[in-house]
C-alpha positions as CSV (number, residue, x, y, z in Angstrom):
1,M,-11.7,17.6,5.1
2,A,-9.8,21.0,5.5
3,D,-6.2,21.4,5.7
4,H,-4.6,23.5,8.7
5,H,-3.0,26.5,8.2
6,D,0.0,24.4,8.6
7,L,0.9,23.6,5.3
8,L,2.9,20.2,7.1
9,T,-0.3,18.6,8.2
10,V,-3.6,17.8,6.7
11,E,-6.7,16.3,8.0
12,Y,-8.9,14.3,5.4
13,D,-11.5,11.6,5.1
14,L,-10.7,8.4,3.3
15,T,-12.9,5.8,1.5
16,R,-12.9,2.6,0.5
17,R,-12.9,3.7,-2.8
18,D,-9.4,5.4,-2.3
19,V,-8.2,2.0,-0.8
20,W,-9.3,0.1,-3.4
21,G,-7.5,2.7,-6.2
22,W,-4.3,2.0,-4.2
23,R,-4.6,-2.0,-4.2
24,W,-5.8,-2.1,-8.0
25,R,-2.7,0.2,-8.7
26,A,-0.6,-1.9,-6.5
27,M,-1.8,-5.2,-8.0
28,R,-1.2,-3.9,-11.6
29,R,2.4,-3.4,-11.8
30,P,4.5,-5.9,-13.9
31,L,6.1,-8.0,-10.7
32,G,3.4,-6.7,-8.1
33,P,1.8,-8.9,-5.5
34,W,-0.4,-10.6,-7.9
35,I,2.1,-13.3,-8.8
36,V,2.3,-14.5,-4.6
37,H,-1.4,-14.5,-4.7
38,L,-1.8,-16.2,-7.9
39,L,0.8,-18.7,-6.7
40,I,-1.2,-19.1,-3.3
41,A,-4.4,-19.5,-5.4
42,A,-2.7,-22.4,-7.5
43,G,-1.6,-24.2,-4.2
44,V,-5.2,-23.9,-3.2
45,F,-6.4,-25.3,-6.2
46,E,-4.3,-28.4,-6.1
47,F,-4.9,-28.8,-2.2
48,A,-8.8,-28.6,-3.0
49,L,-8.2,-30.9,-6.2
50,L,-6.2,-33.3,-4.2
51,C,-8.6,-33.6,-1.5
52,L,-11.7,-33.8,-3.5
53,S,-10.2,-36.6,-6.1
54,F,-8.4,-38.5,-2.7
55,G,-9.4,-42.3,-3.1
56,R,-11.1,-42.2,-6.3
57,G,-10.5,-40.9,-9.9
58,L,-10.2,-37.4,-10.6
59,D,-13.5,-35.8,-12.6
60,L,-14.6,-32.5,-14.3
61,G,-16.6,-31.9,-11.2
62,D,-13.7,-31.9,-9.2
63,V,-11.7,-29.4,-11.4
64,V,-14.6,-27.1,-11.5
65,L,-15.1,-27.1,-7.6
66,S,-11.4,-26.8,-7.1
67,L,-11.4,-23.8,-9.5
68,L,-14.2,-22.3,-7.8
69,V,-12.7,-22.6,-4.5
70,A,-9.1,-21.0,-5.6
71,G,-11.2,-18.0,-7.3
72,A,-13.1,-17.7,-3.6
73,A,-9.4,-17.5,-1.9
74,L,-8.4,-15.2,-4.6
75,A,-11.0,-12.8,-4.1
76,L,-10.4,-12.9,-0.6
77,F,-6.9,-11.6,-0.9
78,L,-7.9,-8.7,-2.7
79,Y,-11.2,-7.8,-0.8
80,V,-10.6,-8.6,3.0
81,P,-8.2,-5.9,3.4
82,V,-10.6,-3.3,1.8
83,A,-13.4,-4.7,3.7
84,R,-11.8,-4.2,7.0
85,F,-11.0,-0.6,6.1
86,K,-12.7,1.7,8.7
87,P,-13.5,5.1,6.7
88,Q,-12.4,7.7,9.8
89,V,-10.9,11.4,9.7
90,R,-7.0,11.4,9.7
91,T,-4.4,13.7,10.8
92,L,-1.0,13.4,8.7
93,R,1.8,15.5,9.7
94,I,5.2,15.5,7.8
95,D,8.6,16.6,9.2
96,A,12.0,15.9,8.8
97,A,12.0,12.8,11.2
98,G,9.0,11.2,9.2
99,I,5.0,11.0,8.9
100,Q,3.0,10.6,11.9
101,I,-0.5,9.7,11.2
102,V,-3.6,10.1,13.7
103,C,-6.5,8.0,13.3
104,D,-9.4,6.9,15.3
105,G,-6.8,8.3,18.5
106,K,-4.1,5.9,17.5
107,R,-1.0,7.4,16.7
108,R,1.4,5.8,13.9
109,F,4.8,6.8,12.9
110,K,6.8,6.0,9.8
111,S,10.2,6.9,9.3
112,W,11.8,8.6,5.7
113,G,13.6,5.1,5.9
114,Q,10.3,3.2,5.8
115,V,9.1,5.2,2.9
116,V,10.0,3.3,-0.4
117,A,8.3,6.4,-2.7
118,V,6.3,9.2,-3.1
119,L,3.9,9.2,-5.7
120,D,1.3,11.5,-7.6
121,A,-1.1,9.8,-9.3
122,A,-4.9,10.0,-10.5
123,G,-5.5,13.0,-7.9
124,Q,-4.0,10.9,-5.1
125,I,-0.7,11.3,-3.1
126,Y,0.7,7.9,-2.4
127,I,3.2,7.6,0.3
128,V,4.4,4.1,-0.3
129,C,5.9,1.8,2.4
130,S,5.8,-1.5,1.0
131,R,4.4,-3.5,-2.2
132,M,1.0,-3.4,-0.8
133,N,1.1,-0.7,1.8
134,A,0.7,2.8,1.1
135,I,-0.3,6.1,3.3
136,I,-3.1,7.6,0.9
137,V,-3.9,11.3,0.8
138,P,-6.9,12.0,-1.6
139,R,-7.2,15.4,-3.6
140,E,-10.0,16.6,-1.3
141,A,-7.5,16.7,1.8
142,F,-6.5,20.4,0.4
143,R,-8.3,23.4,-0.3
144,T,-6.6,24.5,-3.4
145,P,-4.1,22.9,-5.7
146,S,-1.4,25.2,-4.8
147,R,-1.9,23.9,-1.5
148,R,-1.6,20.1,-2.7
149,R,1.6,21.1,-4.8
150,E,3.3,22.8,-1.9
151,F,2.3,19.9,0.3
152,L,3.5,17.3,-2.1
153,G,6.9,19.5,-2.8
154,Q,7.8,19.3,0.6
155,L,7.1,15.5,0.9
156,R,9.3,14.6,-1.6
157,R,11.9,17.2,-0.5
158,F,11.8,15.2,2.8
159,H,12.2,11.9,1.4
160,V,14.7,12.9,-1.0
161,A,17.1,14.4,1.4
162,H,16.6,11.4,3.7
163,H,17.8,9.1,1.1
164,R,20.6,11.2,0.1
165,E,21.9,11.1,3.8
166,A,21.4,7.5,3.9
167,E,23.6,6.9,0.8
168,Q,26.4,9.2,2.3
169,V,26.3,7.1,5.4
170,Q,26.9,3.9,3.6
171,P,29.9,3.9,1.6
172,R,29.4,2.8,-2.0
173,D,33.2,1.3,-2.4
174,A,34.0,0.0,0.8
175,V,36.8,-2.7,0.9
176,A,37.1,-5.4,3.7
177,V,40.4,-5.7,5.3
178,G,41.2,-8.5,7.0
């Protein structure tokens, strides 16, 4: 878990605990994905209830079993992504174009336009790409707190610079001619 001499590259291990921390953080937001998960669980409950009581009357056992099925569906939404996670060494490199992640020999690239936010919370750096998707860089990725601060500062500078450029490209007060 050492960082390279290059300030813009870090190599680190990520754990399921790190991933669970992000998912928990994302789910706690006021208008987070939990709303969608809850609506789907409600639909599963309704469907299970209809299937169990079809052609006969509804009883308490049907309601309890439907609640258990909906609870299981909700648990799957929360746990499956964490269970599918493979704890492997990652190499992350940032530059003016975006973020390159190398893991298990596979390269992925995220442009700054795909980055919604850069967060520093609970010792982790979260590079947020969507409501539930983030690149997680743990505190342990850096040898010293000063290296972490430098990396985080450069990360934020790249992110802000891209979004500032994007605002300049799109005029705010465009008038339609026609």
